[in-house]
N, CA, C, O and CB atoms as a CASP TS submission, in Angstrom:
PFRMAT TS
TARGET T0000
AUTHOR 0000-0000-0000
METHOD Language model
MODEL 1
PARENT N/A
ATOM      1  N   ASP     1      19.770  -0.293  14.811  1.00  0.00           N
ATOM      2  CA  ASP     1      17.788  -0.040  15.441  1.00  0.00           C
ATOM      3  C   ASP     1      17.313  -0.833  14.705  1.00  0.00           C
ATOM      4  O   ASP     1      17.363  -0.927  13.479  1.00  0.00           O
ATOM      5  CB  ASP     1      16.737   1.556  15.210  1.00  0.00           C
ATOM      6  N   VAL     2      16.726  -1.562  15.629  1.00  0.00           N
ATOM      7  CA  VAL     2      15.774  -2.899  15.476  1.00  0.00           C
ATOM      8  C   VAL     2      14.831  -2.412  15.873  1.00  0.00           C
ATOM      9  O   VAL     2      14.863  -2.082  17.058  1.00  0.00           O
ATOM     10  CB  VAL     2      16.010  -4.227  16.179  1.00  0.00           C
ATOM     11  N   ARG     3      13.508  -2.129  15.046  1.00  0.00           N
ATOM     12  CA  ARG     3      12.225  -2.250  15.800  1.00  0.00           C
ATOM     13  C   ARG     3      11.296  -3.433  15.354  1.00  0.00           C
ATOM     14  O   ARG     3      11.488  -4.209  14.417  1.00  0.00           O
ATOM     15  CB  ARG     3      11.448  -0.937  15.650  1.00  0.00           C
ATOM     16  N   GLU     4      10.258  -3.397  16.225  1.00  0.00           N
ATOM     17  CA  GLU     4       9.413  -4.695  16.433  1.00  0.00           C
ATOM     18  C   GLU     4       8.512  -4.308  15.170  1.00  0.00           C
ATOM     19  O   GLU     4       8.136  -3.225  14.723  1.00  0.00           O
ATOM     20  CB  GLU     4       8.512  -4.910  18.107  1.00  0.00           C
ATOM     21  N   ILE     5       8.279  -5.915  14.694  1.00  0.00           N
ATOM     22  CA  ILE     5       7.308  -5.807  13.648  1.00  0.00           C
ATOM     23  C   ILE     5       5.962  -5.977  14.142  1.00  0.00           C
ATOM     24  O   ILE     5       5.927  -6.690  15.144  1.00  0.00           O
ATOM     25  CB  ILE     5       7.556  -6.754  12.606  1.00  0.00           C
ATOM     26  N   ASP     6       4.995  -5.602  13.804  1.00  0.00           N
ATOM     27  CA  ASP     6       3.582  -5.553  13.991  1.00  0.00           C
ATOM     28  C   ASP     6       2.817  -6.114  13.550  1.00  0.00           C
ATOM     29  O   ASP     6       3.226  -6.443  12.436  1.00  0.00           O
ATOM     30  CB  ASP     6       3.145  -4.775  13.853  1.00  0.00           C
ATOM     31  N   ALA     7       1.446  -6.642  13.785  1.00  0.00           N
ATOM     32  CA  ALA     7       0.134  -7.018  13.001  1.00  0.00           C
ATOM     33  C   ALA     7       0.052  -6.138  11.434  1.00  0.00           C
ATOM     34  O   ALA     7      -0.002  -6.572  10.283  1.00  0.00           O
ATOM     35  CB  ALA     7      -1.313  -6.546  14.095  1.00  0.00           C
ATOM     36  N   ILE     8       0.071  -4.734  11.975  1.00  0.00           N
ATOM     37  CA  ILE     8      -0.392  -3.901  10.589  1.00  0.00           C
ATOM     38  C   ILE     8       1.141  -3.869   9.397  1.00  0.00           C
ATOM     39  O   ILE     8       1.077  -3.805   8.169  1.00  0.00           O
ATOM     40  CB  ILE     8      -0.931  -1.885  11.199  1.00  0.00           C
ATOM     41  N   ASP     9       2.125  -3.923  10.058  1.00  0.00           N
ATOM     42  CA  ASP     9       3.183  -4.253   9.097  1.00  0.00           C
ATOM     43  C   ASP     9       3.083  -5.856   8.513  1.00  0.00           C
ATOM     44  O   ASP     9       3.755  -6.170   7.530  1.00  0.00           O
ATOM     45  CB  ASP     9       4.623  -3.989   9.874  1.00  0.00           C
ATOM     46  N   CYS    10       2.527  -6.475   8.937  1.00  0.00           N
ATOM     47  CA  CYS    10       2.340  -7.670   8.365  1.00  0.00           C
ATOM     48  C   CYS    10       1.472  -7.596   7.262  1.00  0.00           C
ATOM     49  O   CYS    10       1.843  -7.851   6.117  1.00  0.00           O
ATOM     50  CB  CYS    10       1.910  -8.560   9.249  1.00  0.00           C
ATOM     51  N   ILE    11      -0.117  -7.123   7.680  1.00  0.00           N
ATOM     52  CA  ILE    11      -1.137  -6.228   6.478  1.00  0.00           C
ATOM     53  C   ILE    11      -0.281  -5.682   5.582  1.00  0.00           C
ATOM     54  O   ILE    11      -0.153  -6.296   4.522  1.00  0.00           O
ATOM     55  CB  ILE    11      -2.095  -4.882   7.052  1.00  0.00           C
ATOM     56  N   ALA    12       0.276  -4.785   5.721  1.00  0.00           N
ATOM     57  CA  ALA    12       0.731  -4.170   4.219  1.00  0.00           C
ATOM     58  C   ALA    12       1.807  -5.065   3.767  1.00  0.00           C
ATOM     59  O   ALA    12       1.777  -5.216   2.546  1.00  0.00           O
ATOM     60  CB  ALA    12       1.353  -2.516   4.232  1.00  0.00           C
ATOM     61  N   TRP    13       2.713  -5.681   4.339  1.00  0.00           N
ATOM     62  CA  TRP    13       3.735  -6.424   3.505  1.00  0.00           C
ATOM     63  C   TRP    13       2.902  -7.506   2.884  1.00  0.00           C
ATOM     64  O   TRP    13       3.574  -8.471   2.522  1.00  0.00           O
ATOM     65  CB  TRP    13       5.023  -7.036   4.373  1.00  0.00           C
ATOM     66  N   THR    14       1.531  -7.600   2.654  1.00  0.00           N
ATOM     67  CA  THR    14       1.190  -8.752   1.966  1.00  0.00           C
ATOM     68  C   THR    14       0.480  -8.153   0.630  1.00  0.00           C
ATOM     69  O   THR    14       0.049  -8.826  -0.306  1.00  0.00           O
ATOM     70  CB  THR    14       0.244  -9.749   2.892  1.00  0.00           C
ATOM     71  N   ILE    15       0.454  -6.578   0.767  1.00  0.00           N
ATOM     72  CA  ILE    15       0.022  -6.051  -0.460  1.00  0.00           C
ATOM     73  C   ILE    15       1.094  -5.712  -1.558  1.00  0.00           C
ATOM     74  O   ILE    15       2.127  -5.124  -1.240  1.00  0.00           O
ATOM     75  CB  ILE    15      -0.708  -4.892  -0.148  1.00  0.00           C
ATOM     76  N   GLN    16       0.868  -6.043  -2.697  1.00  0.00           N
ATOM     77  CA  GLN    16       2.232  -5.289  -3.834  1.00  0.00           C
ATOM     78  C   GLN    16       1.535  -4.838  -4.460  1.00  0.00           C
ATOM     79  O   GLN    16       0.319  -4.993  -4.579  1.00  0.00           O
ATOM     80  CB  GLN    16       3.359  -6.065  -4.806  1.00  0.00           C
ATOM     81  N   THR    17       2.470  -4.004  -5.105  1.00  0.00           N
ATOM     82  CA  THR    17       2.276  -2.695  -6.155  1.00  0.00           C
ATOM     83  C   THR    17       2.986  -2.556  -7.075  1.00  0.00           C
ATOM     84  O   THR    17       3.852  -3.384  -6.791  1.00  0.00           O
ATOM     85  CB  THR    17       2.400  -1.488  -5.696  1.00  0.00           C
ATOM     86  N   ASN    18       3.339  -2.048  -8.154  1.00  0.00           N
ATOM     87  CA  ASN    18       3.849  -1.741  -8.970  1.00  0.00           C
ATOM     88  C   ASN    18       3.744  -0.067  -8.838  1.00  0.00           C
ATOM     89  O   ASN    18       4.697   0.370  -9.483  1.00  0.00           O
ATOM     90  CB  ASN    18       3.375  -2.483 -10.021  1.00  0.00           C
ATOM     91  N   VAL    19       3.075   0.903  -8.340  1.00  0.00           N
ATOM     92  CA  VAL    19       2.637   1.935  -7.682  1.00  0.00           C
ATOM     93  C   VAL    19       4.326   2.526  -7.084  1.00  0.00           C
ATOM     94  O   VAL    19       4.885   1.844  -6.225  1.00  0.00           O
ATOM     95  CB  VAL    19       1.342   1.401  -6.465  1.00  0.00           C
ATOM     96  N   PRO    20       4.898   3.580  -7.526  1.00  0.00           N
ATOM     97  CA  PRO    20       5.826   4.136  -6.556  1.00  0.00           C
ATOM     98  C   PRO    20       5.599   4.604  -5.342  1.00  0.00           C
ATOM     99  O   PRO    20       4.591   5.293  -5.184  1.00  0.00           O
ATOM    100  CB  PRO    20       6.347   4.982  -6.988  1.00  0.00           C
ATOM    101  N   GLN    21       6.472   4.343  -4.225  1.00  0.00           N
ATOM    102  CA  GLN    21       6.246   5.114  -3.201  1.00  0.00           C
ATOM    103  C   GLN    21       5.737   6.867  -3.401  1.00  0.00           C
ATOM    104  O   GLN    21       6.365   7.632  -4.133  1.00  0.00           O
ATOM    105  CB  GLN    21       7.528   4.933  -2.509  1.00  0.00           C
ATOM    106  N   GLY    22       4.898   7.154  -2.859  1.00  0.00           N
ATOM    107  CA  GLY    22       4.439   8.878  -2.826  1.00  0.00           C
ATOM    108  C   GLY    22       3.719   8.900  -4.061  1.00  0.00           C
ATOM    109  O   GLY    22       3.447  10.031  -4.465  1.00  0.00           O
ATOM    110  N   LYS    23       3.424   8.151  -4.608  1.00  0.00           N
ATOM    111  CA  LYS    23       2.564   7.853  -6.007  1.00  0.00           C
ATOM    112  C   LYS    23       0.997   7.354  -6.384  1.00  0.00           C
ATOM    113  O   LYS    23       0.285   7.351  -7.388  1.00  0.00           O
ATOM    114  CB  LYS    23       3.263   6.864  -6.574  1.00  0.00           C
ATOM    115  N   ILE    24       0.859   6.825  -4.601  1.00  0.00           N
ATOM    116  CA  ILE    24      -0.867   6.314  -4.635  1.00  0.00           C
ATOM    117  C   ILE    24      -1.115   7.264  -3.744  1.00  0.00           C
ATOM    118  O   ILE    24      -0.538   7.637  -2.722  1.00  0.00           O
ATOM    119  CB  ILE    24      -1.468   4.609  -4.107  1.00  0.00           C
ATOM    120  N   GLU    25      -2.606   7.771  -4.621  1.00  0.00           N
ATOM    121  CA  GLU    25      -3.501   8.558  -4.131  1.00  0.00           C
ATOM    122  C   GLU    25      -4.513   8.023  -2.698  1.00  0.00           C
ATOM    123  O   GLU    25      -4.481   8.656  -1.642  1.00  0.00           O
ATOM    124  CB  GLU    25      -4.272   8.835  -5.372  1.00  0.00           C
ATOM    125  N   LYS    26      -5.362   6.798  -2.884  1.00  0.00           N
ATOM    126  CA  LYS    26      -5.596   6.124  -1.740  1.00  0.00           C
ATOM    127  C   LYS    26      -5.892   4.734  -2.374  1.00  0.00           C
ATOM    128  O   LYS    26      -6.016   4.425  -3.559  1.00  0.00           O
ATOM    129  CB  LYS    26      -6.746   6.777  -0.821  1.00  0.00           C
ATOM    130  N   ILE    27      -6.003   3.635  -0.708  1.00  0.00           N
ATOM    131  CA  ILE    27      -6.236   2.382  -0.628  1.00  0.00           C
ATOM    132  C   ILE    27      -7.715   2.252  -1.034  1.00  0.00           C
ATOM    133  O   ILE    27      -8.378   3.289  -1.051  1.00  0.00           O
ATOM    134  CB  ILE    27      -5.871   1.864   0.701  1.00  0.00           C
ATOM    135  N   VAL    28      -8.164   1.358  -1.287  1.00  0.00           N
ATOM    136  CA  VAL    28      -9.523   1.008  -0.755  1.00  0.00           C
ATOM    137  C   VAL    28      -9.584  -0.965  -0.781  1.00  0.00           C
ATOM    138  O   VAL    28      -9.315  -1.794  -1.651  1.00  0.00           O
ATOM    139  CB  VAL    28     -10.879   1.915  -1.990  1.00  0.00           C
ATOM    140  N   ARG    29      -9.991  -1.045   0.398  1.00  0.00           N
ATOM    141  CA  ARG    29     -10.093  -2.652   0.648  1.00  0.00           C
ATOM    142  C   ARG    29     -11.445  -2.932   1.216  1.00  0.00           C
ATOM    143  O   ARG    29     -12.066  -2.318   2.083  1.00  0.00           O
ATOM    144  CB  ARG    29      -8.929  -3.251   1.732  1.00  0.00           C
ATOM    145  N   GLN    30     -11.803  -4.147   0.437  1.00  0.00           N
ATOM    146  CA  GLN    30     -12.667  -5.120  -0.015  1.00  0.00           C
ATOM    147  C   GLN    30     -12.662  -6.265   0.296  1.00  0.00           C
ATOM    148  O   GLN    30     -12.586  -7.152  -0.555  1.00  0.00           O
ATOM    149  CB  GLN    30     -12.682  -5.208  -1.020  1.00  0.00           C
ATOM    150  N   GLY    31     -12.769  -6.588   2.005  1.00  0.00           N
ATOM    151  CA  GLY    31     -11.981  -7.935   1.857  1.00  0.00           C
ATOM    152  C   GLY    31     -10.982  -8.428   1.538  1.00  0.00           C
ATOM    153  O   GLY    31     -10.043  -8.229   2.308  1.00  0.00           O
ATOM    154  N   ASP    32     -10.699  -9.309   0.251  1.00  0.00           N
ATOM    155  CA  ASP    32      -9.424  -9.457   0.393  1.00  0.00           C
ATOM    156  C   ASP    32      -8.973  -8.553  -1.068  1.00  0.00           C
ATOM    157  O   ASP    32      -7.910  -8.651  -1.681  1.00  0.00           O
ATOM    158  CB  ASP    32      -8.994 -11.152   0.553  1.00  0.00           C
ATOM    159  N   CYS    33     -10.179  -7.640  -1.393  1.00  0.00           N
ATOM    160  CA  CYS    33     -10.156  -7.251  -2.779  1.00  0.00           C
ATOM    161  C   CYS    33      -9.171  -5.873  -2.413  1.00  0.00           C
ATOM    162  O   CYS    33      -9.592  -5.164  -1.499  1.00  0.00           O
ATOM    163  CB  CYS    33     -11.872  -6.973  -3.559  1.00  0.00           C
ATOM    164  N   ILE    34      -7.966  -5.491  -3.039  1.00  0.00           N
ATOM    165  CA  ILE    34      -7.404  -4.233  -2.661  1.00  0.00           C
ATOM    166  C   ILE    34      -7.258  -3.435  -3.642  1.00  0.00           C
ATOM    167  O   ILE    34      -6.513  -3.798  -4.553  1.00  0.00           O
ATOM    168  CB  ILE    34      -6.269  -4.304  -2.072  1.00  0.00           C
ATOM    169  N   LEU    35      -7.918  -2.151  -3.725  1.00  0.00           N
ATOM    170  CA  LEU    35      -7.800  -1.561  -4.858  1.00  0.00           C
ATOM    171  C   LEU    35      -6.756  -0.118  -4.679  1.00  0.00           C
ATOM    172  O   LEU    35      -6.973   0.860  -3.963  1.00  0.00           O
ATOM    173  CB  LEU    35      -9.312  -1.305  -5.337  1.00  0.00           C
ATOM    174  N   ILE    36      -5.835  -0.317  -5.389  1.00  0.00           N
ATOM    175  CA  ILE    36      -4.905   1.338  -5.338  1.00  0.00           C
ATOM    176  C   ILE    36      -4.932   2.259  -6.465  1.00  0.00           C
ATOM    177  O   ILE    36      -4.211   2.186  -7.460  1.00  0.00           O
ATOM    178  CB  ILE    36      -3.248   1.171  -5.224  1.00  0.00           C
ATOM    179  N   LYS    37      -5.969   3.272  -6.184  1.00  0.00           N
ATOM    180  CA  LYS    37      -5.514   4.368  -7.244  1.00  0.00           C
ATOM    181  C   LYS    37      -4.248   5.402  -7.014  1.00  0.00           C
ATOM    182  O   LYS    37      -4.022   6.150  -6.062  1.00  0.00           O
ATOM    183  CB  LYS    37      -6.726   5.276  -7.436  1.00  0.00           C
ATOM    184  N   PRO    38      -3.504   5.174  -8.225  1.00  0.00           N
ATOM    185  CA  PRO    38      -2.460   6.069  -8.176  1.00  0.00           C
ATOM    186  C   PRO    38      -2.752   7.371  -8.818  1.00  0.00           C
ATOM    187  O   PRO    38      -3.596   7.643  -9.672  1.00  0.00           O
ATOM    188  CB  PRO    38      -1.336   5.492  -8.747  1.00  0.00           C
ATOM    189  N   LYS    39      -1.653   8.309  -8.075  1.00  0.00           N
ATOM    190  CA  LYS    39      -1.931   9.983  -8.483  1.00  0.00           C
ATOM    191  C   LYS    39      -1.902   9.570 -10.049  1.00  0.00           C
ATOM    192  O   LYS    39      -1.827   8.477 -10.610  1.00  0.00           O
ATOM    193  CB  LYS    39      -0.478  11.417  -7.907  1.00  0.00           C
ATOM    194  N   LYS    40      -2.013  11.183 -10.619  1.00  0.00           N
ATOM    195  CA  LYS    40      -2.068  11.218 -12.008  1.00  0.00           C
ATOM    196  C   LYS    40      -0.516  10.862 -12.459  1.00  0.00           C
ATOM    197  O   LYS    40       0.300  10.812 -11.538  1.00  0.00           O
ATOM    198  CB  LYS    40      -2.642  12.701 -12.534  1.00  0.00           C
ATOM    199  N   ASN    41      -0.130  10.655 -13.559  1.00  0.00           N
ATOM    200  CA  ASN    41       1.113  11.078 -14.422  1.00  0.00           C
ATOM    201  C   ASN    41       1.880  10.191 -13.643  1.00  0.00           C
ATOM    202  O   ASN    41       2.576  10.988 -13.013  1.00  0.00           O
ATOM    203  CB  ASN    41       1.658  12.747 -14.502  1.00  0.00           C
ATOM    204  N   TYR    42       2.255   8.917 -13.222  1.00  0.00           N
ATOM    205  CA  TYR    42       2.709   7.794 -12.209  1.00  0.00           C
ATOM    206  C   TYR    42       3.313   7.111 -13.165  1.00  0.00           C
ATOM    207  O   TYR    42       2.555   6.862 -14.102  1.00  0.00           O
ATOM    208  CB  TYR    42       1.611   6.916 -11.333  1.00  0.00           C
ATOM    209  N   VAL    43       4.417   6.703 -13.286  1.00  0.00           N
ATOM    210  CA  VAL    43       5.293   5.853 -14.231  1.00  0.00           C
ATOM    211  C   VAL    43       5.345   4.521 -13.341  1.00  0.00           C
ATOM    212  O   VAL    43       6.030   4.481 -12.319  1.00  0.00           O
ATOM    213  CB  VAL    43       6.938   6.573 -14.594  1.00  0.00           C
ATOM    214  N   PRO    44       4.714   3.620 -13.708  1.00  0.00           N
ATOM    215  CA  PRO    44       4.931   2.081 -13.112  1.00  0.00           C
ATOM    216  C   PRO    44       6.461   1.601 -12.750  1.00  0.00           C
ATOM    217  O   PRO    44       7.521   1.783 -13.348  1.00  0.00           O
ATOM    218  CB  PRO    44       4.386   0.980 -14.279  1.00  0.00           C
ATOM    219  N   LEU    45       6.179   0.995 -11.670  1.00  0.00           N
ATOM    220  CA  LEU    45       8.191   0.357 -11.368  1.00  0.00           C
ATOM    221  C   LEU    45       7.952  -1.077 -12.225  1.00  0.00           C
ATOM    222  O   LEU    45       6.974  -1.759 -12.531  1.00  0.00           O
ATOM    223  CB  LEU    45       8.893  -0.191  -8.963  1.00  0.00           C
ATOM    224  N   ASP    46       9.463  -1.143 -12.442  1.00  0.00           N
ATOM    225  CA  ASP    46       9.669  -2.249 -13.399  1.00  0.00           C
ATOM    226  C   ASP    46       9.004  -3.916 -12.701  1.00  0.00           C
ATOM    227  O   ASP    46       8.525  -4.868 -13.317  1.00  0.00           O
ATOM    228  CB  ASP    46      11.526  -2.263 -13.692  1.00  0.00           C
ATOM    229  N   ASN    47       9.206  -3.746 -11.382  1.00  0.00           N
ATOM    230  CA  ASN    47       9.137  -4.937 -10.268  1.00  0.00           C
ATOM    231  C   ASN    47       8.112  -4.258  -9.591  1.00  0.00           C
ATOM    232  O   ASN    47       8.057  -3.033  -9.482  1.00  0.00           O
ATOM    233  CB  ASN    47      10.561  -5.342  -9.264  1.00  0.00           C
ATOM    234  N   GLU    48       7.164  -5.192  -9.062  1.00  0.00           N
ATOM    235  CA  GLU    48       6.350  -5.265  -7.601  1.00  0.00           C
ATOM    236  C   GLU    48       7.118  -4.500  -6.215  1.00  0.00           C
ATOM    237  O   GLU    48       8.346  -4.455  -6.292  1.00  0.00           O
ATOM    238  CB  GLU    48       6.183  -7.030  -7.190  1.00  0.00           C
ATOM    239  N   ARG    49       6.707  -4.110  -5.400  1.00  0.00           N
ATOM    240  CA  ARG    49       6.998  -3.638  -4.253  1.00  0.00           C
ATOM    241  C   ARG    49       5.773  -4.374  -3.064  1.00  0.00           C
ATOM    242  O   ARG    49       4.625  -4.731  -3.328  1.00  0.00           O
ATOM    243  CB  ARG    49       7.006  -1.950  -4.457  1.00  0.00           C
ATOM    244  N   HIS    50       6.316  -4.419  -2.056  1.00  0.00           N
ATOM    245  CA  HIS    50       5.130  -4.204  -0.782  1.00  0.00           C
ATOM    246  C   HIS    50       4.795  -2.928  -0.173  1.00  0.00           C
ATOM    247  O   HIS    50       5.688  -2.122   0.088  1.00  0.00           O
ATOM    248  CB  HIS    50       5.508  -4.945   0.453  1.00  0.00           C
ATOM    249  N   LEU    51       3.877  -2.746   0.010  1.00  0.00           N
ATOM    250  CA  LEU    51       3.075  -1.616   0.638  1.00  0.00           C
ATOM    251  C   LEU    51       4.104  -1.300   2.184  1.00  0.00           C
ATOM    252  O   LEU    51       4.633  -2.246   2.767  1.00  0.00           O
ATOM    253  CB  LEU    51       1.160  -2.244   0.983  1.00  0.00           C
ATOM    254  N   THR    52       4.220  -0.156   2.573  1.00  0.00           N
ATOM    255  CA  THR    52       4.344   0.302   3.834  1.00  0.00           C
ATOM    256  C   THR    52       3.376   0.601   4.766  1.00  0.00           C
ATOM    257  O   THR    52       2.329   1.222   4.576  1.00  0.00           O
ATOM    258  CB  THR    52       4.909   1.178   3.766  1.00  0.00           C
ATOM    259  N   LYS    53       3.966  -0.079   6.206  1.00  0.00           N
ATOM    260  CA  LYS    53       2.739   0.316   6.964  1.00  0.00           C
ATOM    261  C   LYS    53       2.453   1.756   6.633  1.00  0.00           C
ATOM    262  O   LYS    53       1.378   1.936   6.062  1.00  0.00           O
ATOM    263  CB  LYS    53       2.910   0.125   8.537  1.00  0.00           C
ATOM    264  N   LYS    54       2.989   2.530   6.806  1.00  0.00           N
ATOM    265  CA  LYS    54       2.604   3.928   6.635  1.00  0.00           C
ATOM    266  C   LYS    54       1.802   4.172   5.579  1.00  0.00           C
ATOM    267  O   LYS    54       0.757   4.769   5.837  1.00  0.00           O
ATOM    268  CB  LYS    54       3.655   4.747   6.508  1.00  0.00           C
ATOM    269  N   GLU    55       1.973   3.924   4.665  1.00  0.00           N
ATOM    270  CA  GLU    55       1.104   3.792   3.151  1.00  0.00           C
ATOM    271  C   GLU    55      -0.273   3.471   3.782  1.00  0.00           C
ATOM    272  O   GLU    55      -1.312   4.129   3.837  1.00  0.00           O
ATOM    273  CB  GLU    55       1.686   2.357   1.894  1.00  0.00           C
ATOM    274  N   TYR    56      -0.013   2.521   4.138  1.00  0.00           N
ATOM    275  CA  TYR    56      -1.636   1.414   4.864  1.00  0.00           C
ATOM    276  C   TYR    56      -2.479   2.099   5.541  1.00  0.00           C
ATOM    277  O   TYR    56      -3.704   1.979   5.514  1.00  0.00           O
ATOM    278  CB  TYR    56      -1.376   0.132   6.102  1.00  0.00           C
ATOM    279  N   LEU    57      -1.702   3.008   6.313  1.00  0.00           N
ATOM    280  CA  LEU    57      -2.425   3.675   7.512  1.00  0.00           C
ATOM    281  C   LEU    57      -2.729   4.769   6.857  1.00  0.00           C
ATOM    282  O   LEU    57      -3.934   5.015   6.816  1.00  0.00           O
ATOM    283  CB  LEU    57      -1.651   3.950   8.890  1.00  0.00           C
ATOM    284  N   THR    58      -1.993   5.538   6.309  1.00  0.00           N
ATOM    285  CA  THR    58      -2.400   6.850   5.988  1.00  0.00           C
ATOM    286  C   THR    58      -3.174   6.703   4.611  1.00  0.00           C
ATOM    287  O   THR    58      -4.086   7.525   4.706  1.00  0.00           O
ATOM    288  CB  THR    58      -1.133   7.857   5.923  1.00  0.00           C
ATOM    289  N   LEU    59      -3.239   6.295   3.813  1.00  0.00           N
ATOM    290  CA  LEU    59      -3.551   6.052   2.249  1.00  0.00           C
ATOM    291  C   LEU    59      -4.880   4.923   2.279  1.00  0.00           C
ATOM    292  O   LEU    59      -5.342   4.559   1.197  1.00  0.00           O
ATOM    293  CB  LEU    59      -1.975   5.306   1.327  1.00  0.00           C
ATOM    294  N   LEU    60      -5.339   4.506   3.294  1.00  0.00           N
ATOM    295  CA  LEU    60      -6.655   3.412   3.412  1.00  0.00           C
ATOM    296  C   LEU    60      -7.830   4.400   3.658  1.00  0.00           C
ATOM    297  O   LEU    60      -7.721   5.299   4.491  1.00  0.00           O
ATOM    298  CB  LEU    60      -6.543   2.149   4.852  1.00  0.00           C
ATOM    299  N   VAL    61      -8.976   4.213   2.904  1.00  0.00           N
ATOM    300  CA  VAL    61      -9.793   5.143   2.948  1.00  0.00           C
ATOM    301  C   VAL    61     -10.844   4.209   3.216  1.00  0.00           C
ATOM    302  O   VAL    61     -11.550   4.528   4.173  1.00  0.00           O
ATOM    303  CB  VAL    61      -9.858   6.075   1.813  1.00  0.00           C
ATOM    304  N   ALA    62     -11.085   3.346   2.744  1.00  0.00           N
ATOM    305  CA  ALA    62     -12.544   2.757   3.159  1.00  0.00           C
ATOM    306  C   ALA    62     -12.134   1.004   3.055  1.00  0.00           C
ATOM    307  O   ALA    62     -11.325   0.553   2.244  1.00  0.00           O
ATOM    308  CB  ALA    62     -14.052   3.358   1.820  1.00  0.00           C
ATOM    309  N   GLU    63     -12.869   0.209   4.037  1.00  0.00           N
ATOM    310  CA  GLU    63     -12.852  -1.025   3.993  1.00  0.00           C
ATOM    311  C   GLU    63     -13.788  -1.415   4.745  1.00  0.00           C
ATOM    312  O   GLU    63     -14.278  -0.973   5.785  1.00  0.00           O
ATOM    313  CB  GLU    63     -11.784  -1.532   4.240  1.00  0.00           C
ATOM    314  N   SER    64     -14.058  -2.639   3.848  1.00  0.00           N
ATOM    315  CA  SER    64     -15.370  -3.502   4.536  1.00  0.00           C
ATOM    316  C   SER    64     -15.440  -4.905   4.088  1.00  0.00           C
ATOM    317  O   SER    64     -16.334  -5.642   4.503  1.00  0.00           O
ATOM    318  CB  SER    64     -16.866  -2.864   4.131  1.00  0.00           C
TER
END
């Protein structure tokens, strides 16, 4: 099953975090500065991971 990669996939992939999937409360983007607010009581990952397109589209609350 092949899925086409689009620009949003690429933008999301450039953002890395140690917050596990499902544990991000919101994402705030101010230019090149990305702020990720985790949910309470999350356990950071040992390694960073890339954001998914779905996380970027659903959790981004402000962009300037």
